[in-house]
C-alpha positions in Angstrom: 90.3 1.5 -87.4 91.9 4.8 -88.3 88.8 6.8 -87.9 87.4 5.9 -84.8 91.2 6.5 -83.3 90.4 9.8 -84.6 87.3 9.9 -83.1 88.9 8.7 -80.0 91.6 11.5 -79.6 88.7 14.1 -80.6 86.5 13.1 -77.6 89.9 12.7 -75.2 91.1 16.4 -76.1 87.5 17.9 -76.0 86.9 16.9 -72.6 90.7 18.1 -71.5 89.5 21.4 -72.6 86.5 21.9 -71.0 87.6 20.5 -68.0 90.4 22.9 -67.3 89.2 26.4 -67.6 86.3 25.2 -65.4 89.1 24.6 -62.9 90.8 28.0 -63.7 87.1 29.9 -63.9 87.3 29.3 -60.1 90.7 30.5 -59.3 90.1 33.5 -60.7 86.7 34.1 -58.9 87.1 32.9 -56.1 89.2 35.4 -54.2 86.5 38.4 -55.0 83.6 36.1 -54.5 84.9 34.8 -51.3 85.5 38.5 -50.0 82.1 39.3 -50.7 80.2 36.5 -49.2 82.4 36.9 -45.9 81.3 40.5 -45.9 78.0 39.7 -46.2 77.9 36.8 -43.5 79.7 38.8 -40.8 77.3 41.8 -41.3 74.6 39.3 -40.9 75.9 37.6 -37.5 77.2 41.3 -36.2 74.2 43.7 -36.5 71.3 41.2 -34.9 73.6 40.5 -32.2 74.4 44.1 -31.5 70.7 44.9 -32.1 69.8 42.1 -29.7 71.8 42.7 -27.0 71.0 47.1 -27.2 67.5 45.8 -26.8 68.4 43.7 -23.8 70.1 46.3 -22.3 67.3 48.8 -22.5 64.3 46.8 -22.5 65.4 43.5 -20.8 66.4 40.5 -21.7 63.1 38.9 -21.3 61.3 41.5 -23.9 59.3 40.1 -26.6 61.7 42.8 -28.9 64.9 40.7 -27.5 63.5 37.2 -28.5 62.1 38.5 -31.9 65.7 39.9 -32.1 67.1 36.5 -31.4 65.1 34.8 -33.2 66.4 36.6 -36.2 69.8 36.2 -35.2 69.7 32.8 -35.0 68.2 32.1 -38.1 70.7 34.8 -40.0 73.5 32.6 -38.0 72.1 28.8 -39.8 72.7 30.6 -43.1 76.0 31.9 -42.3 76.7 28.8 -40.7 76.3 26.7 -44.1 77.7 28.9 -46.1 81.2 29.5 -44.0 80.9 25.1 -43.8 80.9 25.3 -47.5 83.8 27.0 -48.0 85.7 25.2 -45.2 85.0 22.0 -46.7 85.4 22.4 -50.7 88.5 24.9 -49.8 89.9 24.5 -46.2 91.2 27.4 -44.6 91.5 30.9 -47.1 94.8 32.4 -47.3 95.3 35.3 -45.2 96.5 37.0 -48.2 93.3 36.8 -49.4 90.9 37.4 -47.1 92.8 39.1 -44.3 92.2 39.1 -41.0 89.2 40.5 -40.4 88.1 37.4 -42.6 89.2 35.4 -40.3 87.0 36.7 -37.8 84.3 36.4 -39.7 84.7 32.3 -40.2 85.5 32.0 -36.4 83.2 34.5 -34.9 80.5 32.2 -37.1 82.0 28.6 -35.7 82.2 29.9 -32.3 78.4 30.4 -32.4 77.8 26.9 -33.4 76.9 23.5 -32.3 80.1 21.4 -30.1 80.1 19.4 -33.2 80.7 21.8 -35.5 83.3 23.7 -33.4 85.3 20.0 -33.0 84.9 19.4 -36.6 86.7 21.8 -37.6 88.9 22.5 -34.8 92.1 20.2 -36.6 91.4 22.6 -39.6 92.0 25.3 -37.5 95.4 24.0 -35.5 96.9 23.4 -39.2 96.0 26.8 -40.6 97.9 28.3 -37.0 101.1 26.0 -37.9 100.9 27.6 -41.9 100.6 31.2 -40.4 97.2 31.6 -42.4 95.5 32.1 -39.2 96.4 34.2 -34.9 96.5 32.1 -32.4 94.2 33.7 -30.1 91.3 32.7 -32.1 92.3 28.6 -31.7 92.8 29.5 -28.1 89.2 30.4 -27.6 88.1 27.7 -29.8 89.8 25.3 -27.5 89.0 27.1 -24.1 85.5 27.1 -25.5 85.1 23.5 -26.5 87.0 22.6 -23.2 83.9 23.9 -21.1 81.4 23.0 -23.2 82.6 19.6 -22.7 82.8 19.9 -18.1 87.0 19.9 -19.1 90.0 22.0 -17.7 90.7 25.1 -20.3 94.1 24.9 -21.3 94.8 29.2 -21.7 92.6 30.8 -19.3 90.3 32.3 -22.1 86.9 31.7 -20.4 85.3 33.1 -17.5 81.8 32.2 -15.7 79.4 34.2 -13.6 79.4 32.2 -9.9 76.2 32.8 -8.3 77.3 32.1 -4.9 79.7 34.4 -5.0 78.1 36.8 -7.7 81.5 37.5 -9.5 83.6 36.5 -12.8 86.0 33.8 -11.9 87.5 31.7 -14.3 86.7 28.0 -15.7 89.1 25.9 -13.8 92.4 26.0 -15.5 94.4 22.8 -16.2 97.9 23.0 -14.3 97.7 26.6 -13.7 101.4 27.0 -12.5 102.4 26.1 -16.4 99.2 28.8 -17.4 101.6 31.9 -19.1 104.1 29.8 -20.8 101.6 28.0 -22.3 99.9 31.5 -23.2 103.2 32.8 -24.2 104.1 29.3 -26.4 100.8 30.5 -28.4 102.4 34.2 -28.4 99.4 35.3 -26.3 99.5 38.3 -23.6 100.0 37.6 -19.5 97.0 36.8 -17.8 97.1 39.8 -15.9 97.2 42.0 -19.4 94.3 39.5 -20.3 92.2 40.8 -17.7 93.2 44.3 -17.9 92.5 44.5 -21.5 88.8 42.9 -21.0 88.4 45.3 -17.9 87.5 42.5 -15.4 87.2 43.3 -12.4 89.4 40.5 -11.3 93.0 39.5 -10.1 95.2 36.7 -11.2 95.7 34.2 -7.6 98.0 31.6 -8.6 97.4 30.2 -5.2 93.2 30.2 -5.3 93.2 28.8 -9.1 95.7 25.9 -8.2 92.9 25.6 -5.5 89.9 26.0 -7.7 91.1 23.7 -10.0 91.9 20.7 -7.3 88.5 21.4 -6.4 86.6 20.9 -9.9 88.9 17.6 -10.8 87.7 16.0 -6.7 84.2 17.4 -8.2 84.1 15.0 -11.6 86.1 12.4 -9.8 82.9 12.3 -7.3 80.7 12.3 -10.5 79.7 16.1 -9.9 79.6 18.6 -12.6 
């Protein structure tokens, strides 16, 4: 019995010791690897977009060159999306001290270009990251409003705009409770809607009465079953 006990003890100690270095090595290596991975994702995501849009402006958005570059972008995005999801699923939202603002920008841009299902999946994680001061609120605001427009719902913070053929101009996607928009933006640490429009260089002025009417019209159309 004494020998059996000694052998069992050795096995337990051996298993315990072999598991510890693996955890430690992941903690030590992950910050460096994570920054390198995110840097690669940023380049693979952004460079094809910029080239694609440049081709669209010079050769036309229906040109074969544009379509080819667009396919390259989408292939890259699928790979980048998988990498970002693996990061978030394995470690949660990374610390801002490790990845910085650029890392957050990379992750959020990839998510913003992903499907509605993917964006909704990670929205709670984004909310927690903002609450924990690991992510700027502007990224969450953009995600929330984008999801609302994709679901044909009223947006919350006024960050999404749409081109309306009937007026041949851009305007806000209808906003929930426009009267309190500025209050909601201030609570998230956002600039005023007028400052937002000026920064975006959009040829549109904030008109509360107009936006109230547009919101009511949107709600009425939804009640009547129109999109």
